[in-house]
Each structure stands twice: as structure tokens, then as C-alpha cells.
C-alpha positions in Angstrom: 4.9 0.0 -5.3 5.3 0.6 -1.6 6.6 -2.6 0.0 6.9 -1.2 3.5 5.4 2.3 4.0 6.0 5.2 1.7 8.6 7.7 2.8 6.7 10.6 4.2 8.1 14.1 3.4 9.6 16.0 6.3 7.1 18.4 7.8 4.3 16.7 5.9 1.6 18.8 7.6 2.8 22.4 7.5 1.5 25.1 9.8 0.2 22.9 12.7 1.5 23.3 16.2 3.0 19.9 16.3 5.2 20.3 13.3 8.3 18.2 13.8 10.6 20.4 11.7 10.3 22.9 8.9 10.4 21.7 5.3 13.5 23.8 4.7 15.3 21.8 7.3 14.5 18.5 5.6 17.8 18.0 3.8 19.8 18.3 7.1 17.4 15.9 8.8 17.6 13.4 6.0 21.4 13.5 6.4 21.0 12.3 10.0 21.2 15.5 12.0 19.0 14.4 14.9 19.3 17.8 16.6 16.6 19.1 14.3 14.0 16.7 15.7 11.9 17.2 18.7 9.3 14.9 20.2 5.6 15.8 19.6 4.2 17.7 22.5 0.5 16.9 22.6 0.6 13.1 22.4 2.3 11.5 25.4 2.2 8.0 23.8 5.2 9.1 21.6 7.1 11.3 24.1 10.0 8.8 24.1 10.2 8.3 20.4 13.4 10.3 19.9 15.4 8.3 22.4 13.9 5.0 21.3 15.1 5.6 17.7 18.5 6.6 18.9 18.7 3.3 20.8 17.6 1.5 17.7 20.5 3.0 15.7 22.9 1.8 18.4 21.3 -1.6 18.3 21.7 -1.8 14.6 25.4 -0.8 15.0 26.1 -3.9 17.2 24.4 -6.2 14.7 21.1 -7.4 16.2 18.1 -8.2 14.1 17.0 -4.9 12.6 13.4 -5.9 12.2 13.0 -7.0 15.9 14.9 -3.8 17.0 12.6 -1.6 14.9 9.5 -3.2 16.3 10.8 -2.8 19.8 11.5 0.9 19.1 8.2 1.7 17.5 6.0 -0.4 19.7 7.7 -1.2 23.0 4.6 -2.7 24.6 3.7 -4.8 21.6 0.2 -3.2 21.5 0.1 -2.5 17.8 1.3 -5.8 16.6 3.3 -4.2 13.7 4.6 -6.6 11.1 7.2 -5.5 8.6 9.3 -7.9 6.5 13.0 -8.0 7.5 13.9 -8.4 3.8 12.1 -5.1 3.0 13.8 -3.3 5.9 17.2 -4.2 4.5 16.5 -1.9 1.5 16.5 1.0 4.0 19.9 0.5 5.5 21.8 2.9 3.3 23.6 4.2 6.3 23.5 3.7 10.1 20.8 6.3 10.6 18.8 5.6 7.4 15.9 4.5 9.6 15.5 8.1 10.6 14.3 9.0 7.1 11.3 6.8 6.5 10.1 6.2 10.0 10.4 9.4 12.0 8.4 11.6 9.6 5.8 8.8 9.5 5.6 8.7 13.3 5.3 12.5 13.7 2.7 12.7 11.0 0.6 9.9 12.6 1.0 11.6 16.0 -0.3 14.9 14.5 -3.3 13.1 13.0 -4.0 11.4 16.3 -4.0 14.8 18.2 -6.2 16.5 15.6 -8.6 13.5 15.6 -9.0 13.9 19.4 -9.9 17.5 18.8 -12.5 16.6 16.2 -14.1 14.0 18.4 -15.6 16.7 20.6 -16.9 18.7 17.6 -20.6 17.6 17.6 -21.5 20.0 14.9 -18.9 18.4 12.6 -20.4 15.0 13.3 -23.9 16.3 12.5 -22.7 17.9 9.3 -20.9 14.7 8.3 -24.3 13.0 7.9 -25.6 15.6 5.5 -25.4 15.3 1.7 -24.2 18.9 1.6 -21.0 18.1 3.5 -18.1 19.4 1.4 -15.0 17.2 1.3 -13.4 19.5 -1.3 -12.8 22.0 1.5 -10.2 19.6 2.8 -6.7 19.6 1.3 -6.2 16.0 0.0 -2.7 15.7 1.3 -3.3 17.7 4.5 -3.7 17.0 8.2 -7.4 17.8 8.3 -8.3 15.2 5.6 -6.3 12.5 7.5 -7.9 13.4 10.8 -11.4 13.4 9.3 -10.7 9.9 7.8 -9.7 8.7 11.3 -12.9 10.2 12.7 -15.1 8.4 10.2 -13.5 5.1 10.9 -13.7 5.5 14.7 -17.3 6.8 14.6 -18.3 3.8 12.5 -16.4 1.5 14.9 -18.3 2.9 17.8 -21.7 2.7 16.2 -21.2 -0.8 14.7 -19.4 -2.2 17.8 -16.0 -3.3 16.5 -12.6 -2.6 17.9 -9.9 -0.6 16.1 -6.7 0.7 17.7 -6.7 4.4 17.0 -2.9 4.7 16.9 -2.5 1.9 14.4 -5.4 3.5 12.4 -3.5 6.8 12.3 -0.4 5.1 11.0 -2.4 3.4 8.3 -4.3 6.5 7.2 -1.0 8.5 6.8 0.5 5.6 4.9 -2.5 5.4 2.5 -2.7 9.1 2.1 0.9 9.4 0.9 0.3 6.7 -1.7 -2.3 8.8 -3.6 -1.1 10.9 -6.4 -1.6 14.7 -6.7 -4.1 14.5 -9.7 -7.2 16.5 -10.5 -9.8 13.8 -9.6 -8.5 10.5 -8.5 -6.6 11.9 -5.5 -7.0 11.3 -1.8 -9.8 13.9 -2.0 -11.9 11.5 -4.0 -11.2 8.7 -1.5 -12.4 11.0 1.3 -15.5 11.8 -0.7 -16.2 8.1 -1.1 -15.6 7.5 2.6 -18.0 10.3 3.6 -20.7 8.9 1.3 -20.3 5.4 2.7 -20.6 6.8 6.2 -23.9 8.5 5.1 -25.2 5.3 3.5 -24.4 3.2 6.6 -26.1 5.6 9.1 -28.3 8.1 7.3 -29.8 5.3 5.2 -29.5 2.9 8.2 -27.8 0.2 6.0 -25.3 -0.6 8.8 -28.2 -2.7 10.2 -27.9 -5.0 7.2 -24.2 -5.8 7.7 -21.9 -7.5 10.2 -19.6 -5.1 12.2 -16.5 -6.4 10.4 -18.1 -5.9 7.0 -18.6 -2.2 7.8 -14.9 -1.9 8.5 -14.0 -3.7 5.2 -16.4 -1.4 3.3 -14.7 1.7 4.7 -11.2 0.2 4.0 -12.2 -0.5 0.4 -13.6 3.0 -0.1 -10.4 4.5 1.3 -7.9 2.5 -0.9 -9.9 1.6 -4.0 -8.0 4.2 -6.2 -4.7 4.2 -4.4 -1.8 4.8 -6.8 -4.1 6.1 -9.5 -2.1 8.3 -11.9 -5.1 10.2 -13.3 -5.0 8.2 -16.6 -7.4 5.5 -17.8 -6.4 2.1 -19.1 -6.6 3.1 -22.7 -4.1 5.9 -22.1 -1.6 3.5 -20.4 -1.8 1.0 -23.2 -1.7 3.7 -25.9 1.4 5.4 -24.5 3.1 2.2 -23.2 3.5 3.7 -19.7 5.6 1.9 -17.0 2.4 0.6 -15.5 1.4 -0.9 -18.9 4.9 -2.5 -19.3 4.7 -3.9 -15.8 1.3 -5.5 -16.5 2.5 -6.9 -19.8 5.7 -8.3 -18.2 3.6 -10.2 -15.6 1.3 -11.5 -18.4 -1.7 -9.6 -16.9 -2.8 -7.6 -20.0 -6.4 -9.0 -19.6 -6.7 -7.6 -16.1 -7.7 -4.0 -15.4 -5.3 -1.6 -13.7 -7.3 -2.0 -10.5 -5.1 -5.0 -9.8 -2.2 -2.6 -9.3 -4.4 -0.6 -6.9 -4.9 -3.9 -5.0 -1.2 -4.5 -4.7 -0.5 -1.0 -3.5 -3.5 -1.0 -1.1 -2.5 -4.3 0.6 1.0 -3.0 1.1 -0.3 0.2 2.7 -2.9 -1.4 4.9 -1.7 -4.8 6.1 1.4 -3.8 8.1 -0.8 -1.9 10.6 -3.2 -4.7 11.5 -6.3 -2.6 11.0 -7.5 -5.2 8.5 -8.7 -8.4 10.2 -6.0 -11.0 9.7 -8.1 -13.6 8.0 -8.1 -14.9 4.4 -11.8 -14.1 4.1 -11.3 -10.5 5.0 -8.4 -10.0 2.5 -10.4 -11.7 -0.2 -13.4 -9.5 0.5 -11.2 -6.4 0.4 -9.6 -7.4 -2.9 -12.9 -8.3 -4.5 -14.4 -4.9 -3.5 -11.4 -3.0 -4.9 -11.6 -4.8 -8.2 -15.4 -4.4 -8.3 -15.1 -0.7 -8.0 -14.0 -0.5 -11.6 -16.6 1.2 -13.7 -16.6 -1.5 -16.3 -17.8 -4.0 -13.8 -21.0 -2.0 -12.9 -23.3 -3.7 -15.4 -22.3 -7.2 -14.3 -23.0 -6.2 -10.6 -26.4 -4.8 -11.6 -27.2 -8.0 -13.5 -26.2 -10.2 -10.5 -28.3 -8.0 -8.1 -31.3 -8.5 -10.3 -30.8 -12.3 -10.4 -30.1 -12.7 -6.6 -32.4 -10.0 -5.1 -35.0 -9.8 -7.8 -36.9 -12.8 -6.5 -37.3 -11.7 -2.9 -36.4 -9.1 -0.3 -32.9 -8.7 1.0 -31.9 -11.4 3.5 -29.4 -10.3 6.0 -28.7 -13.8 7.1 -27.3 -14.7 3.7 -23.5 -14.0 3.5 -23.5 -13.8 -0.3 -26.3 -11.2 -0.3 -24.3 -9.1 2.2 -21.2 -9.3 0.0 -23.3 -8.2 -2.9 -24.7 -5.3 -0.9 -21.1 -4.3 0.1 -20.2 -4.1 -3.6 -23.3 -2.1 -4.5 -22.7 0.4 -1.8 -19.1 0.9 -2.8 -20.1 1.4 -6.4 -22.8 3.9 -5.4 -20.3 5.8 -3.2 -17.6 5.8 -5.9 -19.9 7.9 -8.1 -21.6 9.5 -5.1 -21.1 13.0 -6.1 -23.8 12.6 -8.8 -26.3 12.4 -5.9 -25.0 15.4 -4.0 -26.3 19.0 -4.3 -25.7 20.6 -7.7 -22.8 22.8 -6.6 -20.9 19.9 -5.2 -21.6 17.7 -8.2 -20.6 20.5 -10.6 -17.2 20.9 -8.8 -16.4 17.3 -8.9 -17.4 17.2 -12.6 -15.0 20.0 -13.2 -12.2 17.9 -11.7 -13.1 14.9 -13.9 -13.1 16.9 -17.1 -9.8 18.5 -16.1 -8.2 15.1 -15.6 -9.4 13.8 -18.9 -8.3 16.8 -20.8 -4.9 16.7 -19.2 -4.3 13.2 -20.5 -5.1 14.4 -24.0 -8.7 13.2 -24.4 -11.0 15.4 -26.4 -13.2 12.8 -28.0 -16.1 13.7 -25.8 -16.3 17.2 -27.1 -19.0 18.2 -29.6 -17.8 17.9 -33.2 -19.5 21.2 -34.2 -17.1 23.1 -32.0 -19.9 24.6 -29.8 -18.1 23.7 -26.6 -16.5 27.1 -26.2 -12.9 28.0 -25.5 -12.4 27.2 -21.8 -11.7 23.8 -20.3 -14.4 24.2 -17.8 -17.1 25.3 -20.2 -20.5 23.9 -18.9 -21.1 22.3 -22.3 -17.9 20.3 -22.0 -18.8 19.1 -18.6 -22.4 18.2 -19.8 -20.9 16.2 -22.7 -19.0 14.1 -20.1 -21.5 13.9 -17.2 -24.9 13.6 -18.9 -24.1 10.3 -20.7 -22.1 9.0 -17.7 -25.0 9.6 -15.3 -27.6 8.2 -17.8 -25.6 5.0 -18.6 -24.0 4.1 -15.3 -25.2 6.0 -12.2 -28.9 6.1 -12.8 -29.4 2.4 -13.5 -27.2 1.6 -10.5 -29.3 3.7 -8.1 -32.6 2.5 -9.6 -31.4 -1.1 -8.9 -30.5 -0.6 -5.3 -33.4 1.7 -4.4 -35.8 -1.2 -5.2 -34.6 -3.0 -2.1 -33.6 -0.1 0.1 -36.1 2.7 -0.4 -34.2 4.8 2.2 -31.8 5.7 -0.6 -34.5 7.3 -2.7 -33.2 10.8 -1.9 -30.0 9.9 -3.8 -31.9 8.8 -6.9 -33.9 12.0 -6.8 -30.8 14.2 -6.5 -29.2 12.2 -9.4 -32.2 12.9 -11.6 -32.2 16.5 -10.7 -28.5 16.9 -11.6 -29.1 15.0 -14.9 -31.9 17.5 -15.7 -29.4 20.3 -15.0 -27.0 19.0 -17.6 -29.8 18.6 -20.1 -30.5 22.3 -19.8 -27.1 22.9 -21.5 -28.5 21.4 -24.7 -26.7 18.1 -24.7 -29.3 15.4 -24.5 -27.9 11.9 -23.6 -28.7 8.9 -25.7 -31.7 6.8 -24.8 -30.9 4.2 -22.1 -30.3 0.6 -23.2 -32.8 -2.1 -22.3 -30.3 -3.3 -19.7 -30.2 0.2 -18.1 -34.0 0.3 -17.9 
């Protein structure tokens, strides 16, 4: 897990005008050849970064506190309030210029994201499209500059409309740090996190649910959506225990077998988020973020629905009640986590393809029809229907039916979900009848 910030690859965002160095030059740069580095040209805030890091290396050479020196180099004015453990920094001092490896690429990547975000801010057509269910996050490369800049845009637009303050530079550092923690897998990649984030933005403003939350709660909801699957390997818990993966051994060593692997997502998420001070520095904020990440696990959906029926079933939603707002946060995150089922058919089908691919790559075929009628290709529509029809019927539909009772503005999502379910039924794989709890 990432105890400081993950080491960003040299030239992480290829092809943009601010690229600090070519990927082929990475080996020389990692060996301390500072001649390959040039300051970013479009963001004046970091114009002096090159000389600052050189000064830092000299400071380390004469033995001053490396943590204090690093903070002075990265944040001379103390505006970001960065906090990094001195103990963790010691792991990076392999040689005098080891600091060049993890921090310079991170700074350049964050600078590129900041510049691209500023360009996006003036794109009013993009902001209008962002509010539409037809917005396609799959057009954004999960590990690319555009995805990170769009993430920053969503956070900053939400901050403006809900009236809370976020330092855009610190936010860019956090986004790049989180982005690099996601794995390159078929479904649970940064692309999924971005899709969840876009859906949450639509819920807050298209459905006008931001009026039911405090400003800080809107920020926590977006943070939870961004990091809820951070570090996901593309395998479910059964796979980890069956194959005794390192993650399973780690959980067993800590005596945490009874916990879900979302606990590991929490550990990784806090390490990627906390150093940049975007998360409000209160115990309540951290507890809320942790509870949301844990609550995003699919197996916790039925319990959340049951709680909602008990708490909200007796009366209308009461914004003045903190516990009801926390319950709403969890419901919104769960809806957004499976939000593609409420998107136009073409988008839902594409995400369904990614889900099936990920499951088949981990060796699962138990969801295939026993009569062998699923065809020969991985992405046969019958295979996807065998996965998605029961999933929608058992989890997504009851969840949407529950929340629409109190927030009718979300009815369009329920209608889209029902339409997509009917589309899967057309492939001849009828789901089982819903349970009494689902109804």
C-alpha cells in the first residue's frame, strides 16, 4: 500500500504540450540526470520547481530535516499544508537525489492536470453534457490526463455550486495520486471511479439532491466515489481466498478474515487522500469517508435498503437530521456505484461487457448457461444477459425503487433501469422472481 504517494511513471501523460520528458528518457532521469527535466511552461505556480528541488538535494546533503526541507521545496508559502511522515520519507533516500524519482513526476503530472482543468473550465458545452445521462466516461483513457482533469472539474464545479472551499492545486495532487493507485483492469479501474463520480454529480444537481446535504457532505460523497475501489485487482473476495493471494494472506495475518476486502481499499484510499488536505481534518469526516467506502460493497446493499425502510418509511426525508443525511449519502453512493444500469442502453452494454470480461479473466464461468447456448465469444450477448439480468433484478432495481419513494426526481433512473432489464430479457434469459425483501 502507498504510505506516501505512489511513484508516478516518467512522462505519465504522453502527447501533451507540457510533457516533462519522454518515456524513453525515464531511465536516465531516474538515475538523477537533472538535465532532462524542464519546468512546466503553462503554470507559473511551478516555474521554480526545478531549482527548488536542487536546493532540497543540497539541504539533504548537509543533514537538515528532510521532511521540513521537502515541504519547503514543494510548498514554499505553506499554502497547501502538505503533511508527509518523516519516517516514510526515509524509505525514499536511496541516494542523494532519490527525491527526484517520486516527487518530480508527481509535480509535473499535477501541473499538467491543473493546466488542462483550466482549459476545461471555459468549455460550457462540456459542463452541459456532464449533466446528461448520455455522457460517456468510457471515452476517457482511465490513466490519462483528460480523465484526471475531468475529475478535477467535477470537484471544483461541485465546490462552487455547494459553496465549499477546495485548493485546486492540492486537489490536482490528490487526483494524480489516487489515479495512479488504480489498477489497469477491465472494470474496476479509474474509469469506473470516474463513471461513479459523474453519476454522483448528476444526482447532486440534475436531481437537485445537493439541497438535501451540507456542503462538506457533498465533498465527502465525491471523495468516496473517487476512491471506493482504489487498489482493486479485478478479483472478488472468493477468488482471493480460493487462490490464497497476497491480499488474502495479508488479511489473514492481521486476523481480519471476517472483513471484506473493502477494508484494504480504505487503507489505500486514506494514504492517497489525507496528505493533500482536501479531506476536512476532522475525525467525523474521516469516519464518514470510511463508512461510505465500506458501505459501497455490494453485499451491504440489502442492509442499507432495510435501514432506509425503517428510518425513512415512517415519514418524509428530514434534512435537519444528521443520521438521515448520512443514510442518504450511502444510498447515493450505492446508486452511483451501479449507475451504468440507469444509463442509455449503449453505455450500459459497454460497461456490462467490461464486467463480464473481468469475471472471465479471473476464471469464473459459473454464470454461463449449463446447456452451452452461450455461444463461443466472451462478449456474446447471452453471456452478458446471464450476468446482468439477475444482478439488476436482485440488487439495482430494489435499490432504485427504495430511494425513488423519497426522491421522485430520480424516477428517470428507475425507468432506464427497467428498460435495460427488458433488453436483457429479450435475449431469452429470464431472471428469477424477486424475493419478498426485494419487492
